[in-house]
N, C-alpha and C positions, 0 to 999 in steps of 0.2 A: 447589467453588463458593466456599467460604470463602477459599481462596487467591486466587481471582480478585477477590473483593470487597476483600480486604486490599491487593492490588496496585493495584487501581483507586483505593482510598482514598488510598494513599500518593502516587499520581500526582496526584490532586486537590489534596492538601495542598501538594505542591511547586509546582503551577501557581498556586494561589491566592496563595501567599506572594510570588510574583513579580509580582503585579498591583498597580497603584497603587490608592489609595482611590477615585479618580474612575472608574477602569475597573470596579471592583467594583460601583459604583452602576449602571452600564449593564449589567453582567453579570446582576445580579438582575432588571433589566427584561426582558432577553432570555429568561432562564429562566422568568420569569413568563408571558410570551407563549406560549412553547413548552409549558409545563405546562398552562395553561388550555385551549389548543386540543387537546392530546392527551387530556385528561380529559373533554372535553365531548361525546364520542361523536358527533362530526361525521363526515359521509361522507368529507370530504377535509380532515382536520385540518392536514396539512402545507402544503397550498395556502393555507389561511386564515392560518396562522402566517407564511408567506412574504409574503403580502399585507400583514399588519400590520407586519412587520419592515421592509418596503420603505417604508412610510409613516412609520416612526419615525425621527426624525433622530438618528443616532448618529455622533459624530465619529470620524475614522479612528484617533486615538490610542487609543481604546477598542475600536472595532469590529474592527480587524485582529488584535490579540492574543486577543480573545474568540473570533472565528471560527477562528483558528489553533488555539487551545487545545481548543475543542469538537471540531474535526476530529481532532486528535491523540488525544483521549480516546475518540473514536468515538461521541460523543453526537450529533453532527450530521455528515451526509455531504452534500456539495454535488455535484449532478450538473449538469455543464455541458460543452458541447463545447469550450469554451475552457479549462476547468480540470479536465478529466477525469482521474481517478485521481491528482490532485495533492493529497497529504495535507498536507504541511507542508514549508517555509513556503508560504503562498499568495502567491507572488511576483507583484507588480503588482496584487493584488486590493485594491480599495478599496470604500468604501460605495457609491460611484457605480456601480462594476462590479456590485455586488450588486443595486442598484436597476434598472439599465438592461439587463443581459444576460438572455438567456433561460435561466433556471436553474430547478432544482427541488431540494428538500431531502428528506432521509430522516432521521427522528429515531428513535433507539434509546430507547424509552420507559423501559426498566428502568434504563439508565445515566442518563437525564435525571432520573428520580425519585431515584436515589441521589445524584447531584450536587446537586440542589436541596436535599435533606435535609441533606447535609453542609455546604453553604454556609449554610443556615439555622442550624445548630447550631454553626457555627464561630465562634470569637472574632474572626476576621478580618472578619466582616460588621459588627462593631461599630466598625470604623475610622471616625473622624470624616471627614465629607466635606470638612471644612475643612483646607486646606493652610496651614501656618504656617511661614514661614522668616524668622527674624530680625525678627519682628513684622509682616511682610508676609503678609496673610491672603487666601486666595482660596477662595471657596465654589464648588466645582466643580459643584454641583447648581443653584444659583441664578444663577451667573455674576456674583458680586459680589466686588469687590476692595477692600480697605481696608488701612490701616497702623495697627497697634495699635488704639486706640479711636477713631480718626478717622473721617472721612466715608467712605461707601461709594459706589462707582460701578459701574454695570453694564458688564460686559465679557465677551463670549461666549468660551467655550473654543475657538471656531473662529478667533478673531482670532490673527494671527501672533505678536503680542507674548506672548499667553498660551500659545501652543504652545511658544514659546521658553522660558518659565518652567516649564511642565509637564515638558518634556524634561529641563531641568536638574534639576528636583526629583526626577524618576524616577531620575536618575543622580548624585544629590548626592555631592560629594566626588570624583567622577571627571571626567576631561576629556570634554567633548562636542565633537566636531570640527565645523568649519564645514559640511562636506558633510552631516553628520547633521542639522543644523538645517535646511539647504536641503531635504533630503528630507522632513522632518517638516512643513515649512511649504509644501511643494509650490511652491517658487519657480519663476519662469519660467526662470531660469538653470539650475536643476536639470533641467528638462525639456529645455533646449537641450543641455547638456553630456552628459546621459545618453541623448541621442537618443531622447527620449520613452520612457525606461525600458528601452531595448534594451541599453544598455551597463551591465554589472553595477556595483553601488554601489562595490565594492571597487576597481574599476579607475579610478574618478574621482579627479581631483587635488584635494586638499583646498584648495589655495591659490586655485583658481578661484572659490571661494565666500566667501573671506575678506571682501572689501569689502562685499557685500550683508549679511552676517551682522553685521559691525561696525555697520552702519547700523541693523539690527534691534535690536541690543543698545542703541543710543542711543535708539531709539523706546520700548523697554521701560523704560529709565531715566526717560524723560519721562513715561511712564504712571504709574510709581511716585511721581514727584514730584507728580502731580495728587492723590494720596491722602495726601500729606504725608511721604513717606519722604525723609529727608535724603540728599543725594548721598554724604556720607561713609559712611553706613550701607550705601547701595547698593553702593559700591565695595568694601566689606568682604564683601558677600554674593556679588556676581557678579565672579569673578576671571578676568581675561584670561590665557590661556596663549599666549605668543608663537608665531606661525606654526602654531598648532594649533586653538584654539577657546576655550571657556570652561568653568569649573566653578563649582558652587554650594556655598557654605559657609554653613550655617544656624547662627546663634548664638542663645542665649537672649535674648529681648528684655527690656530693663530695665523 
């Protein structure tokens, strides 16, 4: 039993370290819902947890890795005729799928309790919800964007420009390809070229998404200008990689 716990703990640590700070915020919300319903001695706790989760608005950038991770760890099992026995990755599964499809969930209470306890005691849970890159600050919980000590504007993490920024931040220093941005932002072109998700992501041509993502990059630049970020600083932060995509370089703000 000790071996199993140690193995499970190492899996948890590895998984948590791979999550972004904003995803961790939503993970704690999901675990809180599952824990409350499982400990309330309700006649059908998983049904109530499912109902609450379906009414909770969770962006796909957080929901998909959370669901995937909980499935891999065996904390949560999704029972659905559309996704039966599919452990990981949950290909094509989005929050809308979760809300709309006829599914049920099974929760392993022991693993849930162990995970919740580990997350609570982990230093990772103290990660600031604020994302700061070169003085551009985004509060992923409140949906507020600002540059250094300047004015703040409300901008939801569901907006395409913020999804662009969050994906770059998650992969800072690495190239994020045009088609990866298109998938993350659920662009109409992505639906078209992927044949509504039937064509594997790896088979899609990156160049097919270059134009729309270049426009998205421009829109994000305009958004940062609204909070006072100079174009010169923006160009140092978001680096274009010819015929590939973009990468994010975060510098210490002066």
